[in-house]
LODRENDREN-819636 format. One record per residue: residue in three letters; residue number from 1; x, y, z of N, C-alpha, C in turn. Coordinates in steps of 0.2 Angstrom, whole numbers, plus 5000, padded with zeros to 4 digits. Layout:
# LODRENDREN-819636
ALA,NUM,X,Y,Z,X,Y,Z,X,Y,Z;
...
***
This chain:
# LODRENDREN-819636
UNK,1,4532,4564,4805,4529,4569,4801,4530,4575,4802;
UNK,2,4526,4581,4797,4529,4588,4797,4525,4590,4805;
UNK,3,4519,4588,4805,4516,4590,4811,4520,4589,4818;
UNK,4,4523,4582,4818,4525,4579,4824,4533,4585,4823;
UNK,5,4536,4586,4818,4542,4590,4819,4541,4598,4821;
UNK,6,4535,4600,4819,4533,4607,4821,4532,4607,4829;
UNK,7,4528,4600,4831,4528,4601,4839,4534,4601,4842;
UNK,8,4538,4598,4839,4546,4597,4843,4548,4604,4842;
UNK,9,4548,4607,4838,4550,4614,4836,4548,4619,4841;
UNK,10,4542,4618,4842,4538,4623,4847,4539,4620,4854;
UNK,11,4540,4614,4857,4542,4612,4863,4549,4615,4863;
UNK,12,4553,4614,4858,4561,4616,4860,4562,4623,4862;
UNK,13,4558,4627,4858,4558,4635,4858,4554,4637,4865;
UNK,14,4551,4634,4867,4547,4634,4875,4552,4632,4879;
UNK,15,4556,4628,4879,4560,4625,4884,4567,4629,4885;
UNK,16,4569,4631,4876,4574,4635,4877,4574,4643,4880;
UNK,17,4566,4644,4881,4566,4652,4883,4565,4651,4890;
UNK,18,4564,4645,4893,4563,4645,4901,4570,4643,4903;
UNK,19,4575,4641,4898,4582,4640,4900,4586,4647,4902;
UNK,20,4582,4650,4896,4586,4658,4896,4584,4661,4902;
UNK,21,4579,4661,4904,4576,4666,4911,4579,4662,4917;
UNK,22,4582,4657,4917,4584,4654,4924,4592,4656,4924;
UNK,23,4594,4656,4930,4601,4658,4932,4605,4653,4931;
UNK,24,4611,4652,4928,4615,4647,4927,4619,4646,4933;
UNK,25,4620,4640,4934,4623,4636,4941,4628,4632,4938;
UNK,26,4634,4631,4941,4637,4626,4941,4640,4624,4934;
UNK,27,4639,4618,4932,4641,4616,4925,4637,4621,4919;
UNK,28,4632,4622,4921,4628,4626,4917,4630,4633,4915;
UNK,29,4635,4635,4920,4638,4641,4918,4644,4641,4912;
UNK,30,4648,4633,4915,4653,4633,4909,4650,4632,4903;
UNK,31,4643,4628,4902,4641,4626,4897,4639,4633,4892;
UNK,32,4636,4638,4895,4634,4644,4892,4639,4648,4889;
UNK,33,4646,4647,4894,4651,4652,4893,4656,4649,4885;
UNK,34,4655,4642,4885,4658,4639,4879,4655,4643,4872;
UNK,35,4660,4646,4867,4656,4648,4861,4657,4642,4857;
UNK,36,4658,4636,4857,4657,4632,4852,4650,4628,4854;
UNK,37,4648,4628,4859,4641,4623,4860,4634,4628,4862;
UNK,38,4636,4635,4863,4630,4639,4864,4627,4640,4857;
UNK,39,4619,4639,4858,4616,4640,4852,4616,4646,4850;
UNK,40,4615,4647,4843,4617,4655,4840,4609,4657,4838;
UNK,41,4604,4652,4838,4597,4652,4837,4593,4647,4839;
UNK,42,4587,4650,4838,4581,4645,4840,4580,4639,4836;
UNK,43,4581,4642,4829,4583,4635,4825,4589,4630,4825;
UNK,44,4594,4633,4828,4601,4628,4829,4598,4623,4835;
UNK,45,4596,4626,4839,4594,4625,4846,4589,4618,4843;
UNK,46,4583,4619,4841,4579,4615,4837,4581,4609,4833;
UNK,47,4585,4610,4829,4589,4606,4825,4593,4601,4829;
UNK,48,4598,4603,4835,4601,4601,4841,4596,4595,4843;
UNK,49,4590,4597,4845,4585,4593,4849,4583,4587,4844;
UNK,50,4581,4590,4837,4579,4584,4833,4584,4579,4832;
UNK,51,4591,4581,4832,4596,4575,4832,4596,4572,4837;
UNK,52,4597,4574,4843,4595,4571,4850,4591,4566,4850;
UNK,53,4583,4567,4846,4580,4564,4846,4581,4557,4842;
UNK,54,4583,4560,4836,4585,4553,4832,4590,4550,4834;
UNK,55,4594,4552,4837,4598,4547,4842,4596,4542,4846;
UNK,56,4591,4544,4850,4587,4542,4855,4583,4536,4850;
UNK,57,4580,4537,4845,4576,4532,4842,4580,4527,4839;
UNK,58,4586,4528,4836,4590,4522,4834,4593,4517,4838;
UNK,59,4588,4512,4838,4588,4507,4843,4593,4501,4839;
UNK,60,4594,4502,4834,4598,4497,4830,4605,4496,4832;
UNK,61,4608,4500,4835,4615,4501,4836,4619,4502,4832;
UNK,62,4618,4505,4825,4621,4506,4820,4625,4513,4821;
UNK,63,4631,4514,4816,4634,4520,4816,4630,4524,4811;
UNK,64,4632,4529,4812,4628,4536,4808,4628,4534,4800;
UNK,65,4635,4533,4800,4634,4532,4792,4631,4525,4789;
UNK,66,4631,4521,4793,4628,4514,4791,4620,4515,4792;
UNK,67,4617,4520,4795,4610,4522,4796,4609,4526,4790;
UNK,68,4613,4531,4787,4611,4535,4783,4611,4531,4776;
UNK,69,4615,4525,4776,4615,4521,4769,4609,4517,4770;
UNK,70,4607,4514,4776,4600,4511,4775,4594,4516,4774;
UNK,71,4594,4522,4776,4589,4526,4774,4591,4529,4767;
UNK,72,4596,4527,4763,4596,4530,4757,4598,4537,4757;
UNK,73,4603,4538,4762,4605,4547,4762,4613,4547,4762;
UNK,74,4616,4552,4760,4623,4550,4758,4626,4550,4765;
UNK,75,4631,4545,4765,4635,4542,4771,4638,4547,4776;
UNK,76,4641,4551,4773,4647,4555,4777,4645,4562,4774;
UNK,77,4644,4567,4780,4642,4573,4776,4650,4577,4777;
UNK,78,4654,4574,4780,4662,4578,4780,4666,4570,4779;
UNK,79,4671,4573,4775,4676,4567,4773,4680,4564,4779;
UNK,80,4680,4558,4779,4684,4556,4785,4689,4550,4782;
UNK,81,4691,4552,4776,4695,4547,4772,4698,4549,4767;
UNK,82,4703,4548,4764,4706,4551,4758,4703,4548,4752;
UNK,83,4698,4543,4753,4694,4539,4748,4688,4545,4747;
UNK,84,4686,4548,4751,4680,4552,4751,4682,4559,4747;
UNK,85,4689,4561,4746,4690,4566,4742,4693,4565,4734;
UNK,86,4692,4558,4733,4695,4556,4727,4689,4558,4721;
UNK,87,4691,4559,4716,4685,4560,4710,4680,4554,4710;
UNK,88,4684,4550,4709,4679,4544,4708,4672,4542,4714;
UNK,89,4675,4544,4720,4670,4544,4725,4665,4549,4723;
UNK,90,4668,4555,4723,4664,4561,4723,4659,4562,4717;
UNK,91,4660,4559,4712,4657,4557,4706,4651,4552,4707;
UNK,92,4652,4548,4710,4647,4544,4712,4642,4545,4717;
UNK,93,4645,4549,4722,4639,4552,4726,4635,4557,4723;
UNK,94,4638,4561,4719,4634,4566,4716,4629,4563,4710;
UNK,95,4632,4557,4708,4626,4554,4702,4621,4550,4707;
UNK,96,4622,4548,4713,4617,4544,4717,4613,4551,4722;
UNK,97,4616,4554,4725,4612,4559,4729,4612,4567,4727;
UNK,98,4614,4569,4721,4614,4575,4717,4616,4580,4723;
UNK,99,4611,4586,4722,4615,4591,4727,4616,4589,4733;
UNK,100,4612,4585,4735,4613,4583,4745,4619,4581,4745;
UNK,101,4622,4579,4741,4629,4577,4741,4635,4582,4743;
UNK,102,4633,4588,4741,4637,4593,4744,4642,4593,4738;
UNK,103,4643,4590,4732,4649,4589,4729,4648,4594,4723;
UNK,104,4652,4597,4720,4653,4602,4715,4652,4599,4709;
UNK,105,4647,4600,4705,4644,4596,4698,4652,4596,4693;
UNK,106,4655,4602,4694,4660,4603,4690,4664,4596,4689;
UNK,107,4664,4591,4694,4669,4586,4695,4668,4581,4690;
UNK,108,4662,4582,4689,4659,4577,4685,4661,4576,4677;
UNK,109,4664,4583,4675,4666,4583,4668,4674,4584,4668;
UNK,110,4677,4584,4662,4682,4583,4660,4686,4591,4661;
UNK,111,4691,4594,4664,4694,4599,4665,4699,4600,4658;
UNK,112,4704,4605,4658,4707,4608,4651,4713,4601,4652;
UNK,113,4716,4601,4657,4722,4597,4658,4720,4589,4656;
UNK,114,4715,4587,4658,4712,4580,4657,4711,4579,4649;
UNK,115,4707,4585,4646,4707,4584,4640,4712,4584,4637;
UNK,116,4718,4587,4637,4724,4588,4633,4727,4580,4634;
UNK,117,4727,4578,4641,4729,4572,4642,4727,4566,4637;
UNK,118,4719,4566,4637,4716,4562,4632,4719,4563,4624;
UNK,119,4720,4570,4622,4722,4571,4615,4730,4567,4614;
UNK,120,4733,4568,4621,4740,4566,4618,4740,4558,4619;
UNK,121,4735,4554,4624,4736,4547,4624,4732,4545,4618;
UNK,122,4729,4548,4615,4725,4545,4608,4731,4548,4602;
UNK,123,4735,4553,4602,4740,4552,4597,4746,4547,4598;
UNK,124,4747,4546,4605,4753,4541,4605,4750,4535,4605;
UNK,125,4744,4532,4606,4741,4526,4605,4734,4525,4603;
UNK,126,4734,4526,4596,4727,4527,4594,4722,4522,4594;
UNK,127,4725,4517,4597,4720,4511,4599,4717,4512,4605;
UNK,128,4711,4510,4606,4708,4512,4614,4710,4504,4618;
UNK,129,4709,4506,4625,4712,4501,4628,4707,4494,4627;
UNK,130,4701,4495,4627,4696,4488,4625,4700,4487,4618;
UNK,131,4702,4490,4614,4705,4486,4608,4711,4483,4609;
UNK,132,4715,4486,4612,4721,4482,4614,4720,4476,4618;
UNK,133,4716,4476,4623,4714,4469,4627,4711,4464,4621;
UNK,134,4706,4468,4618,4705,4461,4612,4709,4459,4609;
UNK,135,4714,4462,4606,4718,4461,4602,4723,4455,4606;
UNK,136,4726,4457,4612,4730,4453,4616,4724,4446,4617;
UNK,137,4719,4446,4618,4715,4440,4619,4714,4437,4613;
UNK,138,4714,4440,4607,4713,4436,4601,4721,4433,4599;
UNK,139,4726,4436,4600,4733,4433,4601,4734,4426,4605;
UNK,140,4732,4428,4611,4731,4422,4615,4728,4415,4613;
UNK,141,4723,4418,4610,4717,4412,4608,4721,4408,4602;
UNK,142,4724,4414,4598,4727,4410,4591,4733,4406,4594;
UNK,143,4737,4408,4598,4742,4404,4601,4740,4397,4604;
UNK,144,4735,4398,4607,4733,4392,4611,4730,4387,4606;
UNK,145,4726,4389,4600,4725,4385,4595,4730,4383,4592;
UNK,146,4735,4386,4591,4740,4382,4588,4744,4378,4591;
UNK,147,4745,4378,4598,4747,4374,4602,4743,4367,4601;
UNK,148,4735,4368,4602,4731,4362,4602,4732,4359,4595;
UNK,149,4734,4362,4588,4734,4359,4584,4739,4353,4584;
UNK,150,4746,4359,4585,4752,4354,4586,4752,4348,4591;
UNK,151,4748,4350,4596,4749,4344,4600,4743,4338,4598;
UNK,152,4738,4339,4594,4734,4335,4590,4739,4330,4585;
UNK,153,4743,4334,4581,4747,4332,4577,4752,4327,4579;
UNK,154,4755,4329,4585,4761,4324,4589,4756,4319,4592;
UNK,155,4751,4319,4594,4747,4312,4595,4746,4307,4589;
UNK,156,4744,4309,4584,4743,4307,4579,4750,4303,4576;
UNK,157,4754,4308,4576,4760,4305,4573,4764,4300,4578;
UNK,158,4761,4301,4585,4764,4295,4588,4762,4289,4588;
UNK,159,4754,4289,4586,4750,4283,4585,4753,4280,4578;
UNK,160,4755,4284,4573,4757,4281,4569,4765,4279,4566;
UNK,161,4768,4280,4574,4775,4279,4574,4778,4272,4574;
UNK,162,4773,4267,4576,4775,4259,4576,4775,4258,4568;
UNK,163,4770,4261,4564,4769,4259,4557,4775,4261,4553;
UNK,164,4776,4268,4556,4781,4271,4550,4789,4267,4552;
UNK,165,4788,4265,4559,4796,4261,4560,4796,4256,4555;
UNK,166,4791,4251,4556,4788,4245,4551,4791,4247,4544;
UNK,167,4788,4252,4541,4789,4254,4534,4795,4256,4532;
UNK,168,4800,4260,4537,4806,4262,4536,4810,4255,4536;
UNK,169,4809,4251,4542,4815,4245,4541,4813,4241,4535;
UNK,170,4806,4240,4532,4806,4237,4525,4808,4240,4521;
UNK,171,4808,4245,4519,4813,4249,4515,4821,4248,4515;
UNK,172,4822,4248,4521,4829,4247,4522,4831,4241,4520;
UNK,173,4826,4236,4522,4827,4229,4521,4827,4228,4514;
UNK,174,4823,4231,4508,4821,4231,4503,4828,4234,4498;
UNK,175,4830,4238,4500,4837,4242,4498,4843,4238,4499;
UNK,176,4844,4235,4505,4849,4230,4507,4849,4225,4502;
UNK,177,4842,4221,4500,4841,4216,4497,4843,4219,4489;
UNK,178,4840,4223,4487,4842,4226,4480,4849,4226,4478;
UNK,179,4852,4229,4484,4859,4230,4484,4864,4223,4482;
UNK,180,4862,4220,4487,4865,4212,4487,4863,4210,4479;
UNK,181,4856,4209,4478,4855,4206,4469,4859,4210,4465;
UNK,182,4860,4215,4466,4865,4220,4460,4871,4218,4460;
UNK,183,4874,4216,4466,4880,4214,4468,4881,4207,4465;
UNK,184,4877,4204,4467,4877,4194,4464,4874,4195,4457;
UNK,185,4872,4200,4453,4871,4200,4447,4875,4202,4443;
UNK,186,4880,4208,4446,4887,4209,4443,4891,4205,4444;
UNK,187,4893,4200,4449,4897,4195,4450,4896,4189,4444;
UNK,188,4891,4188,4444,4886,4182,4439,4889,4185,4431;
UNK,189,4887,4191,4429,4888,4194,4423,4896,4193,4423;
UNK,190,4900,4195,4426,4908,4196,4426,4909,4188,4423;
UNK,191,4907,4183,4427,4908,4176,4427,4906,4174,4421;
UNK,192,4900,4176,4418,4897,4175,4410,4904,4178,4405;
UNK,193,4906,4183,4407,4910,4186,4402,4916,4181,4401;
UNK,194,4919,4181,4408,4926,4176,4408,4924,4171,4405;
UNK,195,4920,4166,4405,4918,4161,4403,4917,4162,4395;
UNK,196,4915,4167,4393,4914,4168,4386,4921,4169,4382;
UNK,197,4925,4171,4387,4933,4172,4383,4937,4166,4383;
UNK,198,4934,4161,4389,4938,4155,4390,4944,4156,4394;
UNK,199,4945,4162,4396,4951,4162,4400,4950,4168,4406;
UNK,200,4955,4170,4409,4954,4175,4415,4956,4182,4410;
UNK,201,4951,4186,4411,4953,4192,4407,4954,4198,4412;
UNK,202,4956,4202,4412,4958,4210,4416,4951,4213,4415;
UNK,203,4947,4213,4420,4941,4219,4420,4943,4225,4417;
UNK,204,4949,4229,4417,4950,4233,4413,4950,4235,4406;
UNK,205,4950,4228,4403,4951,4227,4396,4946,4230,4392;
UNK,206,4946,4233,4387,4941,4237,4382,4938,4230,4380;
UNK,207,4939,4224,4378,4935,4220,4375,4930,4218,4382;
UNK,208,4933,4216,4387,4930,4214,4393,4923,4219,4395;
UNK,209,4925,4225,4395,4921,4231,4395,4915,4230,4391;
UNK,210,4915,4229,4385,4912,4229,4380,4907,4223,4381;
UNK,211,4909,4217,4381,4905,4213,4382,4900,4212,4390;
UNK,212,4903,4216,4394,4899,4217,4400,4893,4221,4400;
UNK,213,4896,4226,4395,4889,4231,4394,4884,4228,4390;
UNK,214,4885,4224,4385,4881,4220,4382,4877,4216,4386;
UNK,215,4881,4212,4391,4877,4207,4397,4871,4211,4399;
UNK,216,4874,4217,4402,4870,4221,4407,4865,4224,4403;
UNK,217,4865,4225,4398,4859,4227,4394,4854,4223,4393;
UNK,218,4856,4216,4391,4852,4211,4391,4848,4209,4398;
UNK,219,4852,4210,4401,4850,4209,4409,4843,4213,4411;
UNK,220,4845,4219,4410,4840,4224,4411,4834,4223,4408;
UNK,221,4834,4221,4401,4829,4220,4397,4824,4214,4400;
UNK,222,4828,4207,4402,4824,4203,4405,4822,4205,4413;
UNK,223,4825,4209,4415,4821,4212,4422,4815,4215,4421;
UNK,224,4815,4220,4415,4811,4224,4414,4805,4220,4412;
UNK,225,4806,4215,4408,4800,4211,4406,4796,4208,4412;
UNK,226,4801,4205,4416,4799,4201,4422,4795,4206,4426;
UNK,227,4797,4213,4428,4792,4217,4430,4785,4217,4426;
UNK,228,4785,4219,4420,4779,4219,4416,4774,4213,4417;
UNK,229,4778,4209,4416,4772,4203,4419,4769,4202,4427;
UNK,230,4774,4204,4432,4772,4203,4438,4767,4210,4439;
UNK,231,4768,4215,4435,4763,4220,4436,4755,4218,4433;
UNK,232,4757,4214,4428,4750,4213,4423,4747,4207,4426;
UNK,233,4751,4204,4430,4749,4197,4435,4744,4200,4442;
UNK,234,4748,4206,4443,4745,4208,4449,4738,4212,4448;
UNK,235,4738,4216,4441,4732,4220,4440,4727,4213,4438;
UNK,236,4728,4209,4435,4724,4203,4433,4721,4201,4440;
UNK,237,4724,4199,4444,4722,4196,4450,4717,4202,4454;
UNK,238,4718,4208,4454,4713,4212,4458,4707,4212,4453;
UNK,239,4709,4211,4445,4701,4212,4441,4698,4206,4443;
UNK,240,4701,4199,4444,4698,4195,4447,4694,4194,4454;
UNK,241,4698,4197,4457,4695,4198,4465,4688,4203,4465;
UNK,242,4688,4208,4460,4682,4212,4460,4676,4208,4457;
UNK,243,4678,4204,4452,4673,4203,4449,4669,4195,4452;
***
């Protein structure tokens, strides 16, 4: 409390006066002859005494910087690392401890070179860092979504692969069957034309070609009629099934 500190100061002053009236002996002579350790005033001596008392009171064994943090004081009165000289550390120190931090408030604001650098960066890259990060994340998301869709499509296609193989094989078999049927039909028509003439005729003969063409037309009509009947029969079967 303030009363205790005042009492300590008075006692320290009395002790200092007694020491001044004594003759220095031995190590005390060297102590008072040192310009670094000689008290310059009663206030400095009282401050030293208070510091010694605080050190004696510290029974936790914590370092001074840790003790300062515990009591919400600035950890270091003097810089002990290059980090303590950085703008980031000094700005945080001023923001937390204010004037007690000993930091010049000007460091919390941009200087002329910083403003010029910001203007240059805004002209060279109009988009902010956050915007660039968002765009990059969006591109990654779209890419991953595209990959996911392709994987799903591949999975579905693999499931339908066997059905496609069977369908392809049936189409190939149908084409082969149609080709074979067309070949057999052509041979049959040629044989019918030869029987029409009653003797072996050269296929390059115009009369042979004319009769063959007529036979092919008749055969196409027959096939067309057969397809129509098959289609009607199929449609009729569906109607019967529904009813």
